[in-house]
N, C-alpha and C positions, 0 to 999 in steps of 0.2 A: 644275665644276658637279656632278660626280658625288658629291663629298664632301658637298656641301650637300643633295643629294637623299637620300643615305644618312643623314645626320644628321637630316633632317626626318622620314624614315621611322622611325628609331629613336625620335625624340621622340614621333611619333604613336603608335607601339606602347606607349611608356611611358604616355602619356595614357590610352589605351584600358585598359591594365592597372590604372591607378589608379582609373579609373571603375568597373571591375569589382570592385576591392577595396572601394571605399567605397559603391557603390550597387547592385551586381549581386547575383545569387543567391549565397549563401554569403559575403556581405560582412561586414565587422566588426560593424556594427550589427545585421545579421540574425542573426549567430551569438550576439551578446550577448542578443538577444531570445529566441532558442531556448534558450539556457542558463537564462534566467530562467523560461521556461515549463516546462522540464524540472525545475527545482527545485520549482516549484509542484506539478507532477504527482507528484513523488516524495513531497512532503509529504502530498498527498491519498492516495497509496497507503499511506503509513504510518498515516494516520488510519483508512483503510478496513481495514487489516490489524489494527489495534488493536480496531476494532469487531468484526471477524470473530472474533478471539481471545476477546473478551468474550462474544459470542454462543455460541461453541463451549463455553466454560466454563459458561455458563448452561444449555445443553442437557445437558452432562455432569452438572451438579449436579441437574438435574431428573430425569435417568434414575437416578442413584444416590441422590438425595435421597429418593425415595419409599420405597426400602428402609430408609433410616435412620429416616424418620418412622414406618414400620410397626414397626420394631424398638423404637423408643422408646415407641410406643403399647402394644405388647405387654408390655414390661417395666415401664413406669411406670403405665399405666392399666389393664392387664389385658385388652387387646383380644383378642377371640377371633373368628375368622371363622366364617361359617355352616358347619355340618357339621364343625367341628373339636372336638376334645376337649381341654379344658384340664387339664393335669396339673402340680401344683406339688410339688416335692420340697424339703423343709426339712431342715436338718441341725441 
């Protein structure tokens, strides 16, 4: 009868382990769901990073762009700021 009890105990432990693998915390379906959620979050992070990069480039262009606009206005349109003296040298 001791062998039957030991076999029953081992089978019971095996059943408990199988239940944990398929239905408990860290189960196969749970891990699959977490991997899917992780992939979605990584895609959201990539999209957010792309948006951040775009905004950073736009800010950089706006900071540098004003200087370019001013230079173009000075050379092409003859812009002169108040209290400046315009001197043109021709060769």
